[in-house]
N, C-alpha and C positions, 0 to 999 in steps of 0.2 A: 610473589605478590606483584601485581601490576603497578607501575609507577605512573604518576600524573603525566599526561601527554602521550602515553603509549596508545597506539592504534591497533585495534584487533581486526583481523581479516573478516570481511563480510561473507557469511556462508548462506547456503540455500535455506537453512533453518531460519536465519534472520529475515530473509525475504518472506517466507511463509508466515512468520510471526507478525510481521507488519500487516499482512493481509488479514490474518485471523483476528487481530485486535480490532480491525474495522470491517469485519464481515458484514455488519448491518448496512454499511454504506454501499458495499458491493452488491448486496442483496436488493437494496432500494433501486440502484441504477439498473440492474438486470431486470427486475420485475417491471419497473416503469417502462423501460424501453421495449422490452419484449411484448408486453400487453398493448402498448400504444401501436407498435408496428402491426400486431395481429389485427387489432380492431380497425385500424385505418385500411389495411389490405382487404379485410372482409367487407368493408363498406364501399370500396372502390368499384366503379363500373367495370364490367368484364370487357376484356379486349381479346380479339381473335387474330392469330398470326398465320399467314400462309406464305409458302416459299416456292418460287419457280427456279429450277436449276438450269444454268447455261454451261455448255461444254465447249472448250476451245477446240476448233478443228482447223488445222493449218490448210491454207489454200493449195489446190492441186497445181502441179507444175504443168503449164500450158504446153511446153515443148514435149512433155511425156505424160499426158493425162492419165494413162493407164498404169504408170509405174507406182511403186510403193514409195512412201515418204518416210524414210527412217531418219533417226538422229535429230529429233526435235530440239531446237535451241532452248535450253532451260532458261537462260536469261530473257530471251524473247518471250517465252511463255509467261514468265513472271510479270513482265512489263504489260503484256496484253490483258491478263486477268486483272492486274491492278488498275489498268485504264478503265475497265468496266466499273470497278468499285468507285473510282474517282468521279466518273461522269454520270452515274445513275441519277444524281440529284441536280444535274445541270438544267438550266432553263429550256434548252432545246428538247431534251428527253421528256421533261415534265410537260411541255406543250404538246408533244406528239402523243404521250400517254393520255393526256386530257382529251384529245380528239378521239382516241379509241374508247374512252369511258364516258362518252357524251350521254349515254343512256343510264348512267349510274350517278345520280345526284349525291353530293356529299363526299364523293370519292377523293376529291382534292385534299381533304383534311387528313387523309390517312398517312401514317408515317411509313416511308419507304427507305430501306437501307440495303446495301449490298455487301457481301463478304465472301472471301475466298474460302471454300469448304476444305476441310482437311482431307488429304489423299487417303485412299484405302490402304491400310497397312499390308493387305495381302498382295497388292499390286507392286509393292516395292518402290513406288515413286516417292521422290522427295519434295517435288513441287506439284501442287494441285492444279488441274486444268479445268476445274468446275467452280463456277461462281453462283452463289445463291442470291436471288433478289427477293427480299422479304417485305411484305406489307402487313401493317398492324392497324386495326381499327375496331370499331364497336360492332360491326356486322361480319359474320363469317363468310357469307357468299361474296360480299363486296371486297373483302380482304383478298380472296383468291383472284377475283377479277382484276384488282389493282396490281397484284404481283405479276399476273400474266401480261397485262397491258404494258407495264414497265419493261418486262423482258422482251416483248415484241418491239417496243420502242427502241431499246438498246440495239437489237439486231438490225432493224430498219435504218436507224441512223448510221450504223457502221457500214451497211451495204451502200447507202447513198454516198457516204464519204469515199468508199472504195471505188465506186463507179465514177465519181467526179475525178478522182485521181487518174483512173484509167482513160477517161475521155480527154483529160489534159495531155496525157502521153500520146494519144492518137492524134490530137491536133498538132503536136510537135512533129510527128512523123509525116503527116500530110503536108506540112510546110516544107519539110525536106524533100518530099517527092515532087513538089511543084518545080523543083530545079531541073528535073529531067523532062525536057520539052520535046526532044526528037524521038522518032521511033527506035533508032539504034540505042539511045541512052536508056530507054525503058526496057531494053533487053539485057542491060548490064547486070552484073552480079549484085552491085550495091542496091540498085533499084529493086531487084527481086527480093533481097534480104529485107529491105524496108517494107515491102508489100507483105512479106510473111509475118514480120513483126506486127504490122497493123492488124492482120487477121487474128493473130494471137491475142492482142489487146481487146479486139472486139468480142472474141470468145470469152475472155476473162471478164469483160464487163457484163456479158449476158449471163454468166454463171456465178457472179459475185455472191458470196454468202455472209460477208462480214466476219468470217473466221469463227463464228459462234453459232450454235444451234441449241434449241430448247430440248433437253433430254427428259426433263420431268416437269410438266406443267403444274402450276399450283392447284391443289385440290381444296375443297371447302373443309376447314377444320371442324372436327366434331366437338372439341372442348376448348374453352378459352385458354389462351397462353398466359394471361394474367388477369386478375391477381391470383396468387397462390398463398393464402394466409399461413399455412403451415411452414412452407419453405421460407417465407418472409420472417416468420417468428423465429425459426432456427438461425437464420442469418443475423437477425437482431439480437438473439441470445448470445451468440458467439462474440459479436461486436461489442455489445454492452458489457459482457464479462471482461473483455480486455480493457474497455474504457473504465469499468469500475475498479479493476485492479490498479490501473494507472492513477485513477483519482485517489485511491487509498494511499498510494505512495506519495502523491503530491500533498495530501492532507497531513500525512505523517511528517513531512518536512517542516510544517508549521505547527505541529502538535508538540508542545514542550512537556507534556505530562509524563510522569514516570509510571510504568506499568508493572514491572517486576523487579525483584531484588537484583537481578543481573544488571539492569540499567544503573542501579545505585552503585554497585561494585565497580562498573566501568568508569563512572564519573569520579567517584571519591577515591578510587584506588585503595580501598580498605576492604578487608574480609567481612563477610556477614557472619556474626557470631550467634545470631538468634533471629527467628522468624515467628512473630506472634500474630495469629489470625485475628480477624475482627471479633470483638467481644459483643455478644448479643445482649439485649436488655434482660432476657431471662437469666443469663449468667450473672448479671449485675444486680439482680433483684435483692440480694442480701448484702450488698455493699461492693466496693471496688476491689477488695482483697480476694480475688478469685482463687488464688493458690491456697487460701485458708477456707473460704466458704464453699467453693466448687472445685475440689481437688481432682475430680474425674473429668473435668471439662477439657476441651482442646486447648484453650488459652493457658490453662494451668500446666498442662503437659509441655507446651511450648516454652513456658517460663522455666520449667525444670530442666529442659534441654539447654536453655540459655545459661542456667547456673552451672551445668556440667561443662559447657564450652568455656566459660570464664575460668573455671578451675584449671583446665588444661592450659590456658594462656599464661599462667603464672609458673610454669615449669622452668622455663629458661630465665625469665626475669620476674621475680616476685613483686607483687604490688599489694598494697594494703588499703590505700585510699583511692576511691574511684569517683570521678566527676561524671555525671550523666546529664547530657544536654540534648537539645534538638536545634534544628535550623530556625524554626519559627514557632510561635505560640500555637498550641492546640494540637500537637502531633502525638501526644500520649506519653511524654517522658515521666510525668509524676506517677501515673498508673504503673508504668514499667518499673520504676525504681522501688516503689512500695511493695509490689508483688515479688520482685527479685529479692528484696530484703527478707520477706517472709520465707521464701523458698530456701535461702541460705540459712536462716535461723532454724528451720525445721530439720536441717541436717546436723545440728549440734554446734553451729558456729555462733560466735558472739558478734552481733551486727549492730552498728549504729547508723541511723539515717539522719542526715543533717539537711534541713531545708534552708538552702542559701539563696533561694529565689525571693529576694526582698522586695519584689515588685508585684508579683501575683502568686503568693504562696498557696499551695494546695495540699501539702503533706499532712497537716493537722486535720484537714477534712477527710482525707483518705483513711486515716487511723482513728477518726472520731475523737480527737484529743483537743483540750483547750489550748489557746494560743496567747494566754496572758503573759507568760514568760517564755523565753527561748533564746535564740542566737543573739538577737539585738540586745537583750537585757544583760547577757553575759559579756558582750563587747563593751557595753556601757558600765560594766562592773556593778550593776545593780543586783545581779544574781550570780551565785557560784555555779560553775559548770555542772557539777554533780547534782545541784538542786534543779537546774533547768532540764536535765535529761529525764524523760518520762518513759518508764518501762512499759512495754506492750505485751499483754498476755497472748500466747499462741494457742492456749487450750482452755482459757477461762480461769486459770489459776491466778489469784491476786498477786500482784507484784508491788512491793512497798517503796523501795528506795534503791538508788544507785550509789555505790561507794567508789571513789577514785582517790587513791593515795599511793604515791611513789610508783607510779606506772601500773598499779594494780587496779583492775576493774572488776566489780562484782555487783550483782543484782540480788537483793533479798527477795525471796519468794517463799510461799507456803510449802513448796516441795522443792526438791533438788532437781532442777531442769538442766539438761545438757546445753541447749541452745537458748540464747536470749536475744531479744530485739528491743533496742532502745531508740527513742526518737527525740531529736533536738529540733523542735519546731522553730519557725522563723522569729516568733515574738512580734511585738508591735512594730509596724512598718515605720522606718525612719523617713524623714523628709528628703534625705540625700542618700538613697540606696547605693548609688555608684561609688561614692566615697567610702561608705561603710564596707562594701565588698572588697575594695582595694586596700583596706587598712591592714596594718600588721596584726592588729588584735584578732581579726577574723582568721588570718593565716595561723596565728598562734593557737586558736581554738581547735582548728583542724589538726594541727601538729600534736597538741596535747592528746586528742582522741586517738590519733594514729600511733603515738608512742605508748599508749596504755595497753592493757591486756585485752585487746579486742582483735578479732580476725579481719573484719572488714568495716570500713567507714565509707558509706555511700552518700555522696553530696549531690543534692538536686540543685541544678544551676539554671539561670534564666536562658532563654533561647539565644543561640549563638549570633544570629544576624540582627536581632532587634536592639541589643545593647552590648556594651563592651565588658560586662561582668565576667564572662567566661575567661577572657584573657587574663584578668586579675586573679581568678580562682585557680587557673591552670598551674601557677607557680607553687600552689600549696598542696597539690595532690600528686599521686604517683602515675595515674593513668586516666584516660578519658574514654567514654563510651557515648556514641552518637545514636539517637533515636530518630528514625526516618519513617514517616507515614506515607506510603506510596500513593494513598488517595489524595494527599494534599501537595506532595512534592512536585517540583518542576525542574527541568534541566538547568535553566539559569540559576535557580535557587541553590541547587546542589553544587554548581560550579563556583558560586560565591562561597558556599560552605567549605569547599575544598581549599580555596585560597585562605580562608580564615583558619582552618585547621592546620595548614602548613606553617602558620606563624606561631602556633602554640608550643610551649617548651616541653609539655608532658607527653607521655607515651599514648598513642592511639590504639586501643585494643581492637576496635572494629565498629560495626554498625549493627543495630537492632532494627529489623524491619517490622513495622506494625501495620495492620490494616490490609495485608495482602490476602487475596483469595487463594488459599493453599489447596482447597479441595473443591472441585467443580460443583459437587452436590451439597456443599455446606457453606453457608454465608454467615459471616460474623460482622459485628459493628464495634469498632474500637472507639467508644464514645466519650471517654473522660478527657477533657482538655486540660492542659497544664499551663 
């Protein structure tokens, strides 16, 4: 049995259970986000995208213009392609492209970006030498024109920068050549080398390409690049699904409600000895004693299973008197104790039900009995115990009186019944119920019943957390049974209940779960408050 404070490892099943409990929240988020994204995308103005491709082409060696250029520097290639990406939005290139697009009004509002295209896997390259210049706007033809204009502007700008660099180098060489003033000096090797270098730079200036050329001009797109409602909806669906699941976990952290009997077991560290589904109004139409009036119903079968489980609990340590309580009012303990008493009596047991809830008694209502005399009149010595005990007929056979003498217990009936059910109602409510419950006389009454010739004494007690009566009654009984309604229970409430149970001196048999939906296709309502 788990002990208080034990922690159980969290499994995948626990995570799935958290999501399934709040599936409606996930569904709302997914449907709302997906539908909104689809509608907004469908209503958005279409945009057309066109791309012009630039390829890096390393400058020829002036000293050997016809030679092949092997061994391209990978780092240099990466720097050159990245420089195009970084400068395509510069003011200089924008101004040059604007001049090329003077005949296309509105082209300045188009969005222009550059990116390094992925290398072809068949070429075996690791670094791409192609840069794509992409323009996006509301008109297809203008998008293509803008992409081509920016590509031309990139190359022209690079050519001019390269030529300016070469001219600066030429000026430096001319300055050096001016130092050779005589005819003999101009025939020297140094002068001839400078002259050759000058001619090389002039050729390089004349043939400058900017190291890039357009290999695929932008063409007019046939279909808009955006919006794409279906793709947007799919992306929104995936994103909203993840967001909905995350929201379900966040809400779960603040949700203190109890959903299943497993949660009750984890918190209370007590076994579940019975699970009673919700009792519908149809089952309750003939009264609250469903084990007697509706023996074929699901709640009646669950109560019979509870009876069997309790009989097994007395193998190692026998018990005779059982206190039945709940955490708070309205969880269904009175309905449970009355039907359990009927189920035990139907198996031939001698059962006595004592209504010790002197604040809100309901046992007499469940059995349709008068409440003029009962437990309080016995304590006040206004009535003998055997006179206050009221036999209850299980099959309509009249029962006349209860005899108690020297520990012997018998009920006079018209026929010889094996099982008997006797009820000790609460009697008139006292002005000081707490003191009456804690009195020795009440404990003496329960002791007299327990020591008599009966099989079970079932005591209906007030809720555990509302008043301190259970603590006083626990000294007078052998064991305790807790009723928990999963529809009303919360985690803080059960944690307080566990602390209160730990302080009680009697044996705790376990928990009876009521109000749980045990079958997905069947719904019950556990409606009688106690």
